[in-house]
C-alpha positions as CSV (number, residue, x, y, z in Angstrom):
1,N,0.0,0.0,0.0
2,D,1.1,3.6,-0.7
3,F,1.3,5.0,2.8
4,I,4.0,7.5,2.1
5,S,2.7,9.8,-0.7
6,E,2.0,13.3,0.6
7,K,3.5,12.5,3.9
8,T,6.7,14.0,5.3
9,L,10.1,12.1,5.5
10,L,12.3,13.1,8.5
11,I,15.9,12.0,8.2
12,M,17.3,10.8,11.6
13,S,20.9,10.0,10.6
14,G,23.6,10.6,8.0
15,D,24.6,13.7,6.2
16,A,21.0,15.0,5.8
17,K,20.1,14.4,9.4
18,D,17.2,16.5,10.7
19,E,16.1,17.5,7.2
20,D,12.6,16.8,6.1
21,K,10.9,16.6,2.7
22,G,7.5,15.8,1.3
23,A,7.0,12.6,-0.6
24,T,5.0,12.9,-3.8
25,S,4.8,9.2,-4.6
26,F,5.8,5.7,-3.5
27,D,6.6,2.6,-5.7
28,N,5.5,-0.6,-4.0
29,S,7.5,-2.8,-6.3
30,D,10.9,-1.5,-5.3
31,G,10.2,0.8,-2.4
32,K,11.3,3.9,-4.3
33,V,10.2,7.2,-2.8
34,T,10.0,10.4,-5.0
35,L,10.5,13.6,-3.1
36,Q,9.0,17.1,-3.7
37,G,11.4,19.6,-5.2
38,T,15.1,19.1,-5.3
39,G,15.3,16.6,-2.5
40,F,17.7,16.5,0.4
41,S,21.0,18.3,0.6
42,A,23.0,15.0,0.7
43,Q,22.4,11.6,-0.8
44,I,20.3,9.2,1.4
45,K,22.4,6.0,1.7
46,A,21.6,2.5,2.7
47,G,21.2,2.2,6.4
48,T,19.9,5.8,6.9
49,I,17.3,6.0,9.6
50,Y,14.2,8.0,8.7
51,R,10.7,8.4,9.9
52,V,7.5,8.9,8.0
53,L,5.5,11.6,9.7
54,N,1.7,11.6,9.2
55,I,1.7,15.2,8.3
56,S,1.6,17.0,5.0
57,S,4.8,18.7,3.9
58,I,4.8,22.5,3.5
59,E,6.5,22.0,0.1
60,I,3.7,19.7,-1.0
61,D,1.1,22.2,0.2
62,V,2.7,25.0,-1.7
63,A,3.0,22.9,-4.8
64,N,-0.6,22.0,-4.6
65,I,-1.6,25.7,-4.1
66,D,0.6,26.6,-7.1
67,A,-1.1,24.0,-9.2
68,K,-4.5,25.5,-8.4
69,I,-3.8,29.2,-8.6
70,G,-0.9,29.2,-11.0
71,T,2.3,31.3,-10.8
72,N,3.7,34.5,-12.4
73,T,5.6,32.2,-14.9
74,D,2.4,30.8,-16.3
75,P,2.5,32.4,-19.7
76,T,-0.4,30.7,-21.5
77,G,-2.4,29.2,-18.8
78,T,-6.2,29.4,-19.0
79,T,-7.4,27.4,-16.0
80,T,-5.4,28.5,-13.0
81,L,-6.5,31.5,-10.9
82,F,-3.4,33.5,-11.7
83,A,-3.8,33.1,-15.4
84,W,-7.5,34.0,-15.1
85,L,-6.7,37.1,-13.2
86,A,-3.9,38.0,-15.5
87,K,-6.2,37.8,-18.5
88,L,-8.9,39.7,-16.6
89,F,-6.5,42.7,-16.0
90,A,-5.1,42.5,-19.5
91,H,-8.5,42.6,-21.2
92,G,-10.7,44.2,-18.6
93,G,-10.0,47.7,-20.0
94,Q,-9.7,46.5,-23.6
95,G,-10.2,49.4,-26.0
96,L,-10.0,52.1,-23.3
97,V,-6.4,51.9,-22.0
98,Y,-3.3,49.9,-22.8
99,Y,-0.1,49.6,-20.7
100,G,3.4,49.3,-22.0
101,K,7.0,50.0,-21.4
102,V,9.2,51.9,-23.8
103,T,11.8,49.6,-25.3
104,Q,13.4,52.0,-27.7
105,V,13.4,55.8,-28.3
106,D,13.9,56.8,-32.0
107,D,13.6,60.5,-31.5
108,A,11.6,63.2,-29.7
109,T,8.4,62.1,-31.4
110,H,8.8,58.3,-31.9
111,F,9.2,55.5,-29.4
112,R,8.8,51.7,-29.5
113,A,7.0,49.4,-27.1
114,A,7.7,45.7,-27.8
115,G,4.7,44.7,-25.7
116,L,2.3,46.7,-27.8
117,T,2.7,45.2,-31.2
118,G,0.3,43.4,-33.4
119,F,-2.8,45.6,-33.0
120,G,-2.9,46.5,-36.7
121,N,-1.4,49.6,-38.4
122,D,-2.9,52.9,-37.2
123,Y,-4.9,51.2,-34.5
124,F,-3.8,53.9,-32.0
125,A,-3.5,56.7,-34.5
126,N,-5.6,59.8,-33.8
127,T,-7.9,57.9,-31.3
128,Y,-5.4,57.4,-28.4
129,R,-3.1,59.6,-26.4
130,V,0.2,58.6,-24.8
131,Y,0.3,59.3,-21.1
132,V,3.6,58.9,-19.3
133,V,2.7,57.2,-16.0
134,R,6.2,56.6,-14.6
135,D,9.7,57.9,-15.1
136,A,12.0,54.8,-15.4
137,A,14.5,56.5,-13.1
138,G,11.9,56.7,-10.4
139,G,12.4,60.4,-9.7
140,G,9.2,61.7,-11.3
141,A,11.1,63.7,-13.9
142,A,9.5,65.0,-17.1
143,P,7.8,63.8,-19.0
144,Q,6.1,61.8,-16.2
145,G,2.5,63.0,-15.9
146,E,2.4,64.5,-19.4
147,M,0.0,63.4,-22.1
148,Q,0.2,63.9,-25.9
149,P,-1.8,62.6,-28.9
150,C,-0.7,59.6,-30.9
151,S,-0.8,60.3,-34.6
152,D,0.6,57.1,-36.1
153,Y,1.3,53.5,-35.1
154,D,3.3,50.8,-36.8
155,S,1.9,47.4,-35.7
156,T,4.9,45.2,-36.6
157,D,7.5,47.0,-34.6
158,G,5.2,48.8,-32.1
159,I,6.3,52.2,-33.2
160,F,4.3,55.2,-31.9
161,T,4.4,58.6,-33.4
162,H,3.3,61.4,-31.0
163,T,3.5,65.1,-30.3
164,A,6.8,65.9,-28.5
165,F,6.8,66.0,-24.7
166,T,8.7,68.7,-22.7
167,A,11.5,66.1,-22.3
168,D,12.4,63.0,-24.3
169,L,11.2,59.6,-23.2
170,A,13.7,57.0,-22.0
171,V,13.9,53.2,-22.2
172,D,11.7,51.5,-19.5
173,D,9.5,54.6,-19.0
174,E,6.0,53.3,-18.5
175,V,3.2,54.6,-20.7
176,L,-0.5,54.3,-21.0
177,L,-2.3,54.5,-24.3
178,I,-5.6,56.1,-23.3
179,H,-8.6,56.3,-25.6
180,E,-9.6,59.9,-26.6
181,R,-13.0,59.6,-24.9
182,V,-11.3,58.9,-21.6
183,A,-8.6,61.4,-22.1
184,E,-11.2,64.1,-22.8
185,I,-12.2,63.9,-19.1
186,K,-8.8,65.5,-18.3
187,D,-9.5,68.2,-21.0
188,L,-12.8,69.0,-19.3
189,I,-11.2,69.2,-15.9
190,D,-8.5,71.5,-17.2
191,R,-11.1,73.8,-18.9
192,L,-13.2,73.9,-15.8
193,T,-10.2,74.7,-13.7
194,A,-9.2,77.5,-16.1
195,A,-12.7,78.9,-16.3
196,R,-13.0,78.8,-12.5
197,A,-9.7,80.8,-12.2
198,G,-10.9,83.3,-14.8
199,Y,-14.2,83.8,-13.1
200,L,-12.5,84.3,-9.7
201,D,-10.1,86.8,-11.3
202,E,-13.0,88.7,-12.9
203,L,-14.9,88.6,-9.7
204,D,-11.9,89.9,-7.8
205,F,-11.5,92.8,-10.3
206,D,-15.1,93.7,-10.3
207,L,-15.3,93.5,-6.5
208,Q,-12.3,95.8,-6.1
209,G,-13.9,98.4,-8.5
210,T,-17.2,98.2,-6.7
211,L,-15.6,98.6,-3.2
212,A,-13.5,101.5,-4.5
213,A,-16.7,103.2,-5.8
214,I,-18.5,102.6,-2.5
215,A,-15.6,103.9,-0.5
216,A,-15.5,107.1,-2.6
217,Y,-19.2,107.6,-2.2
218,I,-18.9,107.1,1.6
219,D,-16.0,109.6,1.7
220,T,-18.1,112.2,-0.1
221,E,-21.1,111.6,2.2
222,V,-18.9,111.7,5.3
223,A,-17.3,115.0,4.1
224,A,-20.8,116.5,3.5
225,I,-22.0,115.3,6.9
226,K,-18.9,116.8,8.5
227,T,-19.6,120.1,6.9
228,Q,-23.0,120.2,8.3
229,T,-21.8,119.1,11.8
230,D,-19.2,121.8,11.7
231,K,-22.0,124.3,11.2
232,L,-23.9,122.8,14.1
233,A,-20.8,122.9,16.3
234,G,-21.4,126.7,16.6
235,A,-19.0,129.5,17.5
236,A,-18.4,131.4,20.7
237,P,-21.6,132.9,22.1
238,G,-22.2,136.5,20.9
239,V,-24.0,139.3,22.5
240,G,-26.5,141.4,20.7
241,T,-27.8,144.8,21.8
242,A,-31.1,146.5,21.4
243,T,-30.2,150.1,21.6
244,E,-33.0,151.4,19.6
245,N,-35.9,149.0,19.3
246,W,-36.5,145.2,18.9
247,N,-36.7,145.3,15.1
248,A,-33.5,147.2,14.9
249,A,-31.7,144.6,17.0
250,E,-32.9,141.6,14.9
251,A,-29.8,141.6,12.7
252,D,-27.5,141.4,15.7
253,I,-29.5,138.7,17.5
254,V,-30.7,136.4,14.7
255,S,-28.8,136.9,11.4
256,I,-25.4,135.7,12.6
257,G,-23.5,135.4,9.3
258,V,-24.6,135.0,5.7
259,N,-26.7,132.1,4.3
260,D,-25.2,128.5,4.4
261,T,-22.6,129.6,6.9
262,K,-24.8,130.6,9.8
263,N,-23.9,129.1,13.1
264,K,-26.2,127.5,15.5
265,L,-27.9,129.9,17.9
266,H,-27.1,128.1,21.1
267,S,-29.1,130.3,23.4
268,L,-30.8,133.6,23.4
269,V,-31.0,135.8,26.5
270,V,-32.9,139.0,26.2
271,D,-32.5,141.6,28.8
272,I,-35.1,144.2,28.5
273,S,-34.5,147.1,30.8
């Protein structure tokens, strides 16, 4: 009976003492045990003492997990979880955005991306924009964060023609080919930002003019009020005399100054004797 497969062999003597490995199979005919991975660090010789532990080997568990979910070296898998996820991410945004790395820079307006070949000539031309998502040097230098339209595409060599960035691309720079309809969202945001700034500038200019006009008006009114209050402030009391008769004394008592400059008559004391 196969009582060893998927169990753990613990070496108790010899050069590989204290090492353990998982057994993947056991041949009843000759007692041969096949181990997981590369086996022990030294050859197991006749007379070596070992134990079969009724526990699963971590290596076997990992191997079983890898068999189910796949690994990052599974290039064409279709059934493992990893392959399924890889295909999901690769095709989930199909037609809207494509990711690639720059593999060659021909000049300021041409670069090549070996991973973006085979889409058909002009596939990206005039319908996609090149967005530099990461500077290969990792310092965020230009043209990282810049986006320019793609005007031509050679499918065989993955050559992209684009409007020049503020700085040349470099090998291993990471780019996104973004569909125009998606890229136009950025255009809209930029226009709204500019419009908002313009409106605020205009509002600030108009507000300054309005406040200046209001201030001037207030200054005028305050000056006018001050003129009137100056009149009301009055002058030193004066004394009128009635040497002849009441009527003759009116000018001295009441008409104190000419029109618009008359002072307030604070009090009137008439002494008739």
